[in-house]
Each structure stands twice: as C-alpha cells, then as structure tokens.
PDB file of N, H, CA, C and O in Angstrom:
ATOM      1  N   MET A   1      51.325 221.530  46.516  1.00  0.00           N
ATOM      2  CA  MET A   1      51.640 220.777  47.701  1.00  0.00           C
ATOM      3  C   MET A   1      52.517 221.634  48.618  1.00  0.00           C
ATOM      4  O   MET A   1      53.566 222.125  48.199  1.00  0.00           O
ATOM      5  N   ALA A   2      52.097 221.808  49.833  1.00  0.00           N
ATOM      6  H   ALA A   2      51.245 221.410  50.174  1.00  0.00           H
ATOM      7  CA  ALA A   2      52.839 222.622  50.803  1.00  0.00           C
ATOM      8  C   ALA A   2      54.026 221.839  51.360  1.00  0.00           C
ATOM      9  O   ALA A   2      53.962 220.622  51.534  1.00  0.00           O
ATOM     10  N   ILE A   3      55.097 222.557  51.632  1.00  0.00           N
ATOM     11  H   ILE A   3      55.149 223.545  51.491  1.00  0.00           H
ATOM     12  CA  ILE A   3      56.298 221.956  52.209  1.00  0.00           C
ATOM     13  C   ILE A   3      56.503 222.559  53.592  1.00  0.00           C
ATOM     14  O   ILE A   3      56.548 223.780  53.743  1.00  0.00           O
ATOM     15  N   ASP A   4      56.627 221.704  54.597  1.00  0.00           N
ATOM     16  H   ASP A   4      56.591 220.712  54.474  1.00  0.00           H
ATOM     17  CA  ASP A   4      56.817 222.160  55.968  1.00  0.00           C
ATOM     18  C   ASP A   4      58.310 222.383  56.222  1.00  0.00           C
ATOM     19  O   ASP A   4      59.081 221.428  56.317  1.00  0.00           O
ATOM     20  N   LEU A   5      58.703 223.641  56.330  1.00  0.00           N
ATOM     21  H   LEU A   5      58.076 224.416  56.254  1.00  0.00           H
ATOM     22  CA  LEU A   5      60.102 223.987  56.575  1.00  0.00           C
ATOM     23  C   LEU A   5      60.357 224.372  58.033  1.00  0.00           C
ATOM     24  O   LEU A   5      61.379 224.986  58.340  1.00  0.00           O
ATOM     25  N   THR A   6      59.449 224.023  58.921  1.00  0.00           N
ATOM     26  H   THR A   6      58.618 223.525  58.672  1.00  0.00           H
ATOM     27  CA  THR A   6      59.559 224.401  60.332  1.00  0.00           C
ATOM     28  C   THR A   6      60.856 223.915  60.953  1.00  0.00           C
ATOM     29  O   THR A   6      61.571 224.692  61.586  1.00  0.00           O
ATOM     30  N   GLU A   7      61.165 222.642  60.779  1.00  0.00           N
ATOM     31  H   GLU A   7      60.584 222.011  60.264  1.00  0.00           H
ATOM     32  CA  GLU A   7      62.373 222.079  61.389  1.00  0.00           C
ATOM     33  C   GLU A   7      63.637 222.707  60.810  1.00  0.00           C
ATOM     34  O   GLU A   7      64.595 222.972  61.537  1.00  0.00           O
ATOM     35  N   ILE A   8      63.635 222.942  59.501  1.00  0.00           N
ATOM     36  H   ILE A   8      62.857 222.727  58.911  1.00  0.00           H
ATOM     37  CA  ILE A   8      64.790 223.580  58.862  1.00  0.00           C
ATOM     38  C   ILE A   8      64.967 224.995  59.405  1.00  0.00           C
ATOM     39  O   ILE A   8      66.089 225.415  59.687  1.00  0.00           O
ATOM     40  N   CYS A   9      63.875 225.723  59.550  1.00  0.00           N
ATOM     41  H   CYS A   9      62.964 225.382  59.321  1.00  0.00           H
ATOM     42  CA  CYS A   9      63.958 227.096  60.069  1.00  0.00           C
ATOM     43  C   CYS A   9      64.456 227.124  61.512  1.00  0.00           C
ATOM     44  O   CYS A   9      65.155 228.060  61.900  1.00  0.00           O
ATOM     45  N   GLN A  10      64.115 226.131  62.303  1.00  0.00           N
ATOM     46  H   GLN A  10      63.547 225.370  61.988  1.00  0.00           H
ATOM     47  CA  GLN A  10      64.567 226.079  63.694  1.00  0.00           C
ATOM     48  C   GLN A  10      66.040 225.711  63.795  1.00  0.00           C
ATOM     49  O   GLN A  10      66.754 226.242  64.646  1.00  0.00           O
ATOM     50  N   ASN A  11      66.505 224.802  62.929  1.00  0.00           N
ATOM     51  H   ASN A  11      65.925 224.371  62.237  1.00  0.00           H
ATOM     52  CA  ASN A  11      67.863 224.274  63.041  1.00  0.00           C
ATOM     53  C   ASN A  11      68.926 225.052  62.275  1.00  0.00           C
ATOM     54  O   ASN A  11      70.114 224.908  62.562  1.00  0.00           O
ATOM     55  N   TYR A  12      68.525 225.872  61.306  1.00  0.00           N
ATOM     56  H   TYR A  12      67.559 225.989  61.073  1.00  0.00           H
ATOM     57  CA  TYR A  12      69.494 226.539  60.437  1.00  0.00           C
ATOM     58  C   TYR A  12      69.281 228.055  60.371  1.00  0.00           C
ATOM     59  O   TYR A  12      69.504 228.658  59.322  1.00  0.00           O
ATOM     60  N   LYS A  13      68.861 228.668  61.453  1.00  0.00           N
ATOM     61  H   LYS A  13      68.679 228.178  62.306  1.00  0.00           H
ATOM     62  CA  LYS A  13      68.578 230.110  61.463  1.00  0.00           C
ATOM     63  C   LYS A  13      69.766 230.925  60.967  1.00  0.00           C
ATOM     64  O   LYS A  13      70.889 230.776  61.447  1.00  0.00           O
ATOM     65  N   GLY A  14      69.487 231.797  59.986  1.00  0.00           N
ATOM     66  H   GLY A  14      68.574 231.918  59.596  1.00  0.00           H
ATOM     67  CA  GLY A  14      70.506 232.701  59.475  1.00  0.00           C
ATOM     68  C   GLY A  14      71.495 232.087  58.501  1.00  0.00           C
ATOM     69  O   GLY A  14      72.396 232.783  58.033  1.00  0.00           O
ATOM     70  N   LEU A  15      71.357 230.798  58.177  1.00  0.00           N
ATOM     71  H   LEU A  15      70.625 230.233  58.557  1.00  0.00           H
ATOM     72  CA  LEU A  15      72.292 230.134  57.280  1.00  0.00           C
ATOM     73  C   LEU A  15      71.669 229.903  55.907  1.00  0.00           C
ATOM     74  O   LEU A  15      70.448 229.929  55.749  1.00  0.00           O
ATOM     75  N   TRP A  16      72.522 229.680  54.934  1.00  0.00           N
ATOM     76  H   TRP A  16      73.513 229.659  55.063  1.00  0.00           H
ATOM     77  CA  TRP A  16      72.077 229.212  53.627  1.00  0.00           C
ATOM     78  C   TRP A  16      72.014 227.699  53.701  1.00  0.00           C
ATOM     79  O   TRP A  16      72.885 227.069  54.301  1.00  0.00           O
ATOM     80  N   VAL A  17      70.999 227.113  53.101  1.00  0.00           N
ATOM     81  H   VAL A  17      70.291 227.625  52.614  1.00  0.00           H
ATOM     82  CA  VAL A  17      70.903 225.661  53.030  1.00  0.00           C
ATOM     83  C   VAL A  17      70.689 225.244  51.579  1.00  0.00           C
ATOM     84  O   VAL A  17      70.114 225.981  50.778  1.00  0.00           O
ATOM     85  N   GLY A  18      71.160 224.059  51.269  1.00  0.00           N
ATOM     86  H   GLY A  18      71.627 223.461  51.919  1.00  0.00           H
ATOM     87  CA  GLY A  18      70.917 223.446  49.969  1.00  0.00           C
ATOM     88  C   GLY A  18      69.967 222.288  50.188  1.00  0.00           C
ATOM     89  O   GLY A  18      70.259 221.378  50.964  1.00  0.00           O
ATOM     90  N   LEU A  19      68.826 222.318  49.507  1.00  0.00           N
ATOM     91  H   LEU A  19      68.589 223.058  48.877  1.00  0.00           H
ATOM     92  CA  LEU A  19      67.814 221.280  49.666  1.00  0.00           C
ATOM     93  C   LEU A  19      67.852 220.328  48.475  1.00  0.00           C
ATOM     94  O   LEU A  19      68.110 220.739  47.343  1.00  0.00           O
ATOM     95  N   GLU A  20      67.591 219.059  48.746  1.00  0.00           N
ATOM     96  H   GLU A  20      67.382 218.726  49.665  1.00  0.00           H
ATOM     97  CA  GLU A  20      67.502 218.057  47.690  1.00  0.00           C
ATOM     98  C   GLU A  20      66.308 218.381  46.799  1.00  0.00           C
ATOM     99  O   GLU A  20      65.253 218.775  47.296  1.00  0.00           O
ATOM    100  N   LYS A  21      66.466 218.218  45.492  1.00  0.00           N
ATOM    101  H   LYS A  21      67.323 217.897  45.089  1.00  0.00           H
ATOM    102  CA  LYS A  21      65.386 218.570  44.565  1.00  0.00           C
ATOM    103  C   LYS A  21      64.179 217.649  44.689  1.00  0.00           C
ATOM    104  O   LYS A  21      63.044 218.122  44.649  1.00  0.00           O
ATOM    105  N   GLU A  22      64.398 216.347  44.838  1.00  0.00           N
ATOM    106  H   GLU A  22      65.321 215.962  44.871  1.00  0.00           H
ATOM    107  CA  GLU A  22      63.291 215.395  44.888  1.00  0.00           C
ATOM    108  C   GLU A  22      62.513 215.492  46.202  1.00  0.00           C
ATOM    109  O   GLU A  22      61.283 215.456  46.200  1.00  0.00           O
ATOM    110  N   ASP A  23      63.219 215.612  47.306  1.00  0.00           N
ATOM    111  H   ASP A  23      64.219 215.641  47.307  1.00  0.00           H
ATOM    112  CA  ASP A  23      62.586 215.715  48.625  1.00  0.00           C
ATOM    113  C   ASP A  23      63.074 217.020  49.242  1.00  0.00           C
ATOM    114  O   ASP A  23      64.135 217.064  49.863  1.00  0.00           O
ATOM    115  N   GLN A  24      62.298 218.070  49.068  1.00  0.00           N
ATOM    116  H   GLN A  24      61.435 218.035  48.563  1.00  0.00           H
ATOM    117  CA  GLN A  24      62.743 219.407  49.433  1.00  0.00           C
ATOM    118  C   GLN A  24      62.773 219.670  50.933  1.00  0.00           C
ATOM    119  O   GLN A  24      62.961 220.809  51.361  1.00  0.00           O
ATOM    120  N   GLN A  25      62.591 218.630  51.726  1.00  0.00           N
ATOM    121  H   GLN A  25      62.439 217.705  51.378  1.00  0.00           H
ATOM    122  CA  GLN A  25      62.738 218.780  53.167  1.00  0.00           C
ATOM    123  C   GLN A  25      64.060 218.193  53.647  1.00  0.00           C
ATOM    124  O   GLN A  25      64.327 218.164  54.848  1.00  0.00           O
ATOM    125  N   VAL A  26      64.888 217.725  52.716  1.00  0.00           N
ATOM    126  H   VAL A  26      64.671 217.748  51.740  1.00  0.00           H
ATOM    127  CA  VAL A  26      66.178 217.134  53.049  1.00  0.00           C
ATOM    128  C   VAL A  26      67.278 218.153  52.774  1.00  0.00           C
ATOM    129  O   VAL A  26      67.457 218.597  51.639  1.00  0.00           O
ATOM    130  N   VAL A  27      68.008 218.517  53.819  1.00  0.00           N
ATOM    131  H   VAL A  27      67.862 218.156  54.740  1.00  0.00           H
ATOM    132  CA  VAL A  27      69.121 219.454  53.693  1.00  0.00           C
ATOM    133  C   VAL A  27      70.366 218.656  53.313  1.00  0.00           C
ATOM    134  O   VAL A  27      70.782 217.759  54.047  1.00  0.00           O
ATOM    135  N   VAL A  28      70.954 218.984  52.174  1.00  0.00           N
ATOM    136  H   VAL A  28      70.616 219.713  51.578  1.00  0.00           H
ATOM    137  CA  VAL A  28      72.172 218.290  51.738  1.00  0.00           C
ATOM    138  C   VAL A  28      73.433 219.043  52.146  1.00  0.00           C
ATOM    139  O   VAL A  28      74.512 218.454  52.207  1.00  0.00           O
ATOM    140  N   ALA A  29      73.307 220.347  52.427  1.00  0.00           N
ATOM    141  H   ALA A  29      72.431 220.826  52.378  1.00  0.00           H
ATOM    142  CA  ALA A  29      74.454 221.145  52.865  1.00  0.00           C
ATOM    143  C   ALA A  29      73.954 222.448  53.483  1.00  0.00           C
ATOM    144  O   ALA A  29      72.856 222.914  53.178  1.00  0.00           O
ATOM    145  N   SER A  30      74.774 223.024  54.352  1.00  0.00           N
ATOM    146  H   SER A  30      75.666 222.646  54.600  1.00  0.00           H
ATOM    147  CA  SER A  30      74.447 224.325  54.935  1.00  0.00           C
ATOM    148  C   SER A  30      75.735 225.102  55.158  1.00  0.00           C
ATOM    149  O   SER A  30      76.818 224.521  55.243  1.00  0.00           O
ATOM    150  N   GLY A  31      75.607 226.431  55.252  1.00  0.00           N
ATOM    151  H   GLY A  31      74.727 226.903  55.183  1.00  0.00           H
ATOM    152  CA  GLY A  31      76.785 227.250  55.474  1.00  0.00           C
ATOM    153  C   GLY A  31      76.455 228.722  55.506  1.00  0.00           C
ATOM    154  O   GLY A  31      75.307 229.125  55.319  1.00  0.00           O
ATOM    155  N   GLU A  32      77.476 229.520  55.747  1.00  0.00           N
ATOM    156  H   GLU A  32      78.409 229.193  55.899  1.00  0.00           H
ATOM    157  CA  GLU A  32      77.326 230.971  55.844  1.00  0.00           C
ATOM    158  C   GLU A  32      77.160 231.638  54.479  1.00  0.00           C
ATOM    159  O   GLU A  32      76.549 232.701  54.379  1.00  0.00           O
ATOM    160  N   THR A  33      77.705 231.015  53.424  1.00  0.00           N
ATOM    161  H   THR A  33      78.202 230.151  53.505  1.00  0.00           H
ATOM    162  CA  THR A  33      77.641 231.609  52.094  1.00  0.00           C
ATOM    163  C   THR A  33      77.090 230.605  51.087  1.00  0.00           C
ATOM    164  O   THR A  33      77.092 229.397  51.319  1.00  0.00           O
ATOM    165  N   ILE A  34      76.620 231.141  49.965  1.00  0.00           N
ATOM    166  H   ILE A  34      76.618 232.123  49.776  1.00  0.00           H
ATOM    167  CA  ILE A  34      76.132 230.281  48.891  1.00  0.00           C
ATOM    168  C   ILE A  34      77.266 229.408  48.369  1.00  0.00           C
ATOM    169  O   ILE A  34      77.067 228.219  48.121  1.00  0.00           O
ATOM    170  N   ARG A  35      78.443 229.981  48.202  1.00  0.00           N
ATOM    171  H   ARG A  35      78.604 230.947  48.404  1.00  0.00           H
ATOM    172  CA  ARG A  35      79.600 229.236  47.688  1.00  0.00           C
ATOM    173  C   ARG A  35      79.916 228.038  48.588  1.00  0.00           C
ATOM    174  O   ARG A  35      80.170 226.939  48.095  1.00  0.00           O
ATOM    175  N   GLU A  36      79.901 228.251  49.896  1.00  0.00           N
ATOM    176  H   GLU A  36      79.695 229.144  50.297  1.00  0.00           H
ATOM    177  CA  GLU A  36      80.180 227.169  50.841  1.00  0.00           C
ATOM    178  C   GLU A  36      79.155 226.043  50.687  1.00  0.00           C
ATOM    179  O   GLU A  36      79.519 224.867  50.680  1.00  0.00           O
ATOM    180  N   VAL A  37      77.887 226.401  50.567  1.00  0.00           N
ATOM    181  H   VAL A  37      77.592 227.357  50.573  1.00  0.00           H
ATOM    182  CA  VAL A  37      76.824 225.402  50.422  1.00  0.00           C
ATOM    183  C   VAL A  37      76.986 224.657  49.099  1.00  0.00           C
ATOM    184  O   VAL A  37      76.875 223.432  49.062  1.00  0.00           O
ATOM    185  N   MET A  38      77.244 225.379  48.023  1.00  0.00           N
ATOM    186  H   MET A  38      77.334 226.375  48.053  1.00  0.00           H
ATOM    187  CA  MET A  38      77.412 224.736  46.717  1.00  0.00           C
ATOM    188  C   MET A  38      78.604 223.777  46.713  1.00  0.00           C
ATOM    189  O   MET A  38      78.504 222.673  46.179  1.00  0.00           O
ATOM    190  N   ASP A  39      79.721 224.183  47.299  1.00  0.00           N
ATOM    191  H   ASP A  39      79.802 225.080  47.734  1.00  0.00           H
ATOM    192  CA  ASP A  39      80.899 223.315  47.355  1.00  0.00           C
ATOM    193  C   ASP A  39      80.608 222.036  48.128  1.00  0.00           C
ATOM    194  O   ASP A  39      80.958 220.944  47.679  1.00  0.00           O
ATOM    195  N   LYS A  40      79.966 222.165  49.295  1.00  0.00           N
ATOM    196  H   LYS A  40      79.682 223.052  49.659  1.00  0.00           H
ATOM    197  CA  LYS A  40      79.634 220.990  50.111  1.00  0.00           C
ATOM    198  C   LYS A  40      78.648 220.075  49.389  1.00  0.00           C
ATOM    199  O   LYS A  40      78.811 218.855  49.391  1.00  0.00           O
ATOM    200  N   ALA A  41      77.636 220.662  48.777  1.00  0.00           N
ATOM    201  H   ALA A  41      77.503 221.653  48.775  1.00  0.00           H
ATOM    202  CA  ALA A  41      76.613 219.870  48.086  1.00  0.00           C
ATOM    203  C   ALA A  41      77.227 219.121  46.899  1.00  0.00           C
ATOM    204  O   ALA A  41      76.930 217.945  46.689  1.00  0.00           O
ATOM    205  N   GLN A  42      78.075 219.789  46.129  1.00  0.00           N
ATOM    206  H   GLN A  42      78.317 220.744  46.300  1.00  0.00           H
ATOM    207  CA  GLN A  42      78.691 219.144  44.970  1.00  0.00           C
ATOM    208  C   GLN A  42      79.597 217.994  45.388  1.00  0.00           C
ATOM    209  O   GLN A  42      79.654 216.971  44.705  1.00  0.00           O
ATOM    210  N   LYS A  43      80.305 218.151  46.501  1.00  0.00           N
ATOM    211  H   LYS A  43      80.259 218.982  47.055  1.00  0.00           H
ATOM    212  CA  LYS A  43      81.160 217.070  47.005  1.00  0.00           C
ATOM    213  C   LYS A  43      80.332 215.856  47.424  1.00  0.00           C
ATOM    214  O   LYS A  43      80.821 214.727  47.381  1.00  0.00           O
ATOM    215  N   LYS A  44      79.077 216.085  47.829  1.00  0.00           N
ATOM    216  H   LYS A  44      78.680 217.002  47.864  1.00  0.00           H
ATOM    217  CA  LYS A  44      78.187 214.999  48.235  1.00  0.00           C
ATOM    218  C   LYS A  44      77.398 214.425  47.056  1.00  0.00           C
ATOM    219  O   LYS A  44      76.610 213.496  47.230  1.00  0.00           O
ATOM    220  N   GLY A  45      77.610 214.980  45.854  1.00  0.00           N
ATOM    221  H   GLY A  45      78.251 215.735  45.714  1.00  0.00           H
ATOM    222  CA  GLY A  45      76.929 214.451  44.685  1.00  0.00           C
ATOM    223  C   GLY A  45      75.628 215.150  44.325  1.00  0.00           C
ATOM    224  O   GLY A  45      74.815 214.592  43.589  1.00  0.00           O
ATOM    225  N   TYR A  46      75.417 216.346  44.824  1.00  0.00           N
ATOM    226  H   TYR A  46      76.078 216.799  45.422  1.00  0.00           H
ATOM    227  CA  TYR A  46      74.234 217.145  44.512  1.00  0.00           C
ATOM    228  C   TYR A  46      74.691 218.397  43.753  1.00  0.00           C
ATOM    229  O   TYR A  46      74.981 219.420  44.373  1.00  0.00           O
ATOM    230  N   PRO A  47      74.759 218.325  42.419  1.00  0.00           N
ATOM    231  CA  PRO A  47      75.316 219.441  41.655  1.00  0.00           C
ATOM    232  C   PRO A  47      74.439 220.692  41.627  1.00  0.00           C
ATOM    233  O   PRO A  47      74.959 221.795  41.460  1.00  0.00           O
ATOM    234  N   ASN A  48      73.125 220.548  41.786  1.00  0.00           N
ATOM    235  H   ASN A  48      72.703 219.652  41.921  1.00  0.00           H
ATOM    236  CA  ASN A  48      72.219 221.695  41.698  1.00  0.00           C
ATOM    237  C   ASN A  48      71.157 221.664  42.787  1.00  0.00           C
ATOM    238  O   ASN A  48      69.984 221.437  42.490  1.00  0.00           O
ATOM    239  N   PRO A  49      71.537 221.884  44.037  1.00  0.00           N
ATOM    240  CA  PRO A  49      70.528 221.881  45.096  1.00  0.00           C
ATOM    241  C   PRO A  49      69.650 223.133  45.018  1.00  0.00           C
ATOM    242  O   PRO A  49      70.013 224.125  44.385  1.00  0.00           O
ATOM    243  N   ILE A  50      68.521 223.068  45.657  1.00  0.00           N
ATOM    244  H   ILE A  50      68.226 222.262  46.171  1.00  0.00           H
ATOM    245  CA  ILE A  50      67.673 224.247  45.785  1.00  0.00           C
ATOM    246  C   ILE A  50      68.239 225.074  46.933  1.00  0.00           C
ATOM    247  O   ILE A  50      68.345 224.574  48.053  1.00  0.00           O
ATOM    248  N   LEU A  51      68.602 226.320  46.678  1.00  0.00           N
ATOM    249  H   LEU A  51      68.516 226.725  45.768  1.00  0.00           H
ATOM    250  CA  LEU A  51      69.210 227.168  47.708  1.00  0.00           C
ATOM    251  C   LEU A  51      68.142 227.975  48.422  1.00  0.00           C
ATOM    252  O   LEU A  51      67.190 228.458  47.808  1.00  0.00           O
ATOM    253  N   PHE A  52      68.317 228.114  49.728  1.00  0.00           N
ATOM    254  H   PHE A  52      69.091 227.722  50.226  1.00  0.00           H
ATOM    255  CA  PHE A  52      67.324 228.781  50.573  1.00  0.00           C
ATOM    256  C   PHE A  52      68.042 229.468  51.723  1.00  0.00           C
ATOM    257  O   PHE A  52      68.797 228.825  52.451  1.00  0.00           O
ATOM    258  N   LYS A  53      67.818 230.758  51.895  1.00  0.00           N
ATOM    259  H   LYS A  53      67.204 231.280  51.303  1.00  0.00           H
ATOM    260  CA  LYS A  53      68.380 231.507  53.028  1.00  0.00           C
ATOM    261  C   LYS A  53      67.349 231.468  54.150  1.00  0.00           C
ATOM    262  O   LYS A  53      66.253 232.011  54.012  1.00  0.00           O
ATOM    263  N   VAL A  54      67.697 230.831  55.248  1.00  0.00           N
ATOM    264  H   VAL A  54      68.587 230.389  55.360  1.00  0.00           H
ATOM    265  CA  VAL A  54      66.775 230.684  56.373  1.00  0.00           C
ATOM    266  C   VAL A  54      66.746 231.994  57.156  1.00  0.00           C
ATOM    267  O   VAL A  54      67.797 232.502  57.548  1.00  0.00           O
ATOM    268  N   PRO A  55      65.560 232.545  57.388  1.00  0.00           N
ATOM    269  CA  PRO A  55      65.483 233.798  58.144  1.00  0.00           C
ATOM    270  C   PRO A  55      65.873 233.581  59.613  1.00  0.00           C
ATOM    271  O   PRO A  55      65.768 232.473  60.139  1.00  0.00           O
ATOM    272  N   THR A  56      66.317 234.644  60.251  1.00  0.00           N
ATOM    273  H   THR A  56      66.403 235.545  59.824  1.00  0.00           H
ATOM    274  CA  THR A  56      66.685 234.540  61.664  1.00  0.00           C
ATOM    275  C   THR A  56      65.453 234.544  62.567  1.00  0.00           C
ATOM    276  O   THR A  56      65.492 234.046  63.692  1.00  0.00           O
ATOM    277  N   GLU A  57      64.363 235.112  62.059  1.00  0.00           N
ATOM    278  H   GLU A  57      64.332 235.517  61.145  1.00  0.00           H
ATOM    279  CA  GLU A  57      63.105 235.081  62.803  1.00  0.00           C
ATOM    280  C   GLU A  57      61.943 235.059  61.811  1.00  0.00           C
ATOM    281  O   GLU A  57      62.043 235.564  60.693  1.00  0.00           O
ATOM    282  N   VAL A  58      60.856 234.469  62.248  1.00  0.00           N
ATOM    283  H   VAL A  58      60.774 234.059  63.156  1.00  0.00           H
ATOM    284  CA  VAL A  58      59.671 234.388  61.402  1.00  0.00           C
ATOM    285  C   VAL A  58      58.739 235.526  61.774  1.00  0.00           C
ATOM    286  O   VAL A  58      58.315 235.644  62.924  1.00  0.00           O
ATOM    287  N   ILE A  59      58.423 236.360  60.795  1.00  0.00           N
ATOM    288  H   ILE A  59      58.767 236.264  59.862  1.00  0.00           H
ATOM    289  CA  ILE A  59      57.540 237.504  61.017  1.00  0.00           C
ATOM    290  C   ILE A  59      56.290 237.296  60.174  1.00  0.00           C
ATOM    291  O   ILE A  59      56.385 237.153  58.955  1.00  0.00           O
ATOM    292  N   PRO A  60      55.130 237.278  60.801  1.00  0.00           N
ATOM    293  CA  PRO A  60      53.904 237.069  60.021  1.00  0.00           C
ATOM    294  C   PRO A  60      53.628 238.242  59.079  1.00  0.00           C
ATOM    295  O   PRO A  60      53.943 239.392  59.386  1.00  0.00           O
ATOM    296  N   PHE A  61      53.040 237.930  57.942  1.00  0.00           N
ATOM    297  H   PHE A  61      52.784 236.996  57.693  1.00  0.00           H
ATOM    298  CA  PHE A  61      52.686 238.937  56.953  1.00  0.00           C
ATOM    299  C   PHE A  61      51.173 238.937  56.792  1.00  0.00           C
ATOM    300  O   PHE A  61      50.563 237.902  56.522  1.00  0.00           O
ATOM    301  N   ILE A  62      50.580 240.105  56.961  1.00  0.00           N
ATOM    302  H   ILE A  62      51.075 240.946  57.180  1.00  0.00           H
ATOM    303  CA  ILE A  62      49.141 240.241  56.808  1.00  0.00           C
ATOM    304  C   ILE A  62      48.905 241.293  55.745  1.00  0.00           C
ATOM    305  O   ILE A  62      49.444 242.396  55.827  1.00  0.00           O
ATOM    306  N   GLY A  63      48.108 240.961  54.756  1.00  0.00           N
ATOM    307  H   GLY A  63      47.670 240.064  54.689  1.00  0.00           H
ATOM    308  CA  GLY A  63      47.831 241.914  53.691  1.00  0.00           C
ATOM    309  C   GLY A  63      48.150 241.314  52.349  1.00  0.00           C
ATOM    310  O   GLY A  63      48.244 240.095  52.207  1.00  0.00           O
ATOM    311  N   SER A  64      48.314 242.162  51.376  1.00  0.00           N
ATOM    312  H   SER A  64      48.237 243.152  51.491  1.00  0.00           H
ATOM    313  CA  SER A  64      48.653 241.699  50.028  1.00  0.00           C
ATOM    314  C   SER A  64      49.751 242.604  49.472  1.00  0.00           C
ATOM    315  O   SER A  64      49.909 243.750  49.894  1.00  0.00           O
ATOM    316  N   PRO A  65      50.503 242.062  48.518  1.00  0.00           N
ATOM    317  CA  PRO A  65      51.558 242.896  47.929  1.00  0.00           C
ATOM    318  C   PRO A  65      50.945 244.051  47.150  1.00  0.00           C
ATOM    319  O   PRO A  65      49.860 243.921  46.584  1.00  0.00           O
ATOM    320  N   ARG A  66      51.627 245.153  47.124  1.00  0.00           N
ATOM    321  H   ARG A  66      52.509 245.259  47.583  1.00  0.00           H
ATOM    322  CA  ARG A  66      51.161 246.313  46.384  1.00  0.00           C
ATOM    323  C   ARG A  66      51.559 246.160  44.931  1.00  0.00           C
ATOM    324  O   ARG A  66      52.743 246.028  44.619  1.00  0.00           O
ATOM    325  N   ILE A  67      50.601 246.177  44.060  1.00  0.00           N
ATOM    326  H   ILE A  67      49.639 246.284  44.314  1.00  0.00           H
ATOM    327  CA  ILE A  67      50.862 246.027  42.645  1.00  0.00           C
ATOM    328  C   ILE A  67      50.638 247.364  41.953  1.00  0.00           C
ATOM    329  O   ILE A  67      49.555 247.946  42.021  1.00  0.00           O
ATOM    330  N   ILE A  68      51.680 247.833  41.290  1.00  0.00           N
ATOM    331  H   ILE A  68      52.560 247.360  41.235  1.00  0.00           H
ATOM    332  CA  ILE A  68      51.597 249.109  40.574  1.00  0.00           C
ATOM    333  C   ILE A  68      51.553 248.796  39.091  1.00  0.00           C
ATOM    334  O   ILE A  68      52.422 248.109  38.555  1.00  0.00           O
ATOM    335  N   VAL A  69      50.524 249.314  38.442  1.00  0.00           N
ATOM    336  H   VAL A  69      49.817 249.872  38.878  1.00  0.00           H
ATOM    337  CA  VAL A  69      50.365 249.034  37.003  1.00  0.00           C
ATOM    338  C   VAL A  69      50.688 250.274  36.208  1.00  0.00           C
ATOM    339  O   VAL A  69      50.617 250.255  34.979  1.00  0.00           O
TER     340      VAL A  69
END
C-alpha cells in the first residue's frame, strides 16, 4: 500500500518528523534533530514513532541501483 507523503514533504522540508505507526500520514512531532522529535513524541504519548528526514527538495530517480556481487 502506497503512502502519500506529499503534504508532509511540503510542510516539513529539511526537518525530522515522527510519524504515527498506525496512520503513517499523521505527524506526531517534528524538529531539527532526532532527539528533539523523540522527546516531543514521547511527551505526547508516542514512545516509538516512525522517524523520517524530509528532503529539502524532491529529485527524480531514473534507473536502477547498482548491485555488485
């Protein structure tokens, strides 16, 4: 199942966000550092949010990863 992170990427550019585990489109905390996000999320009752660093810009990727065996 695909998750649309468009709104999160627009509103939280360059920040770390903590997402709710059940509904991964809900931001429970945001901040400049992982520690800041974890502290805010834990105070709100979310001990283990999904952490995500929002890119400052979206760059398309064309191709496939190089696999070295």
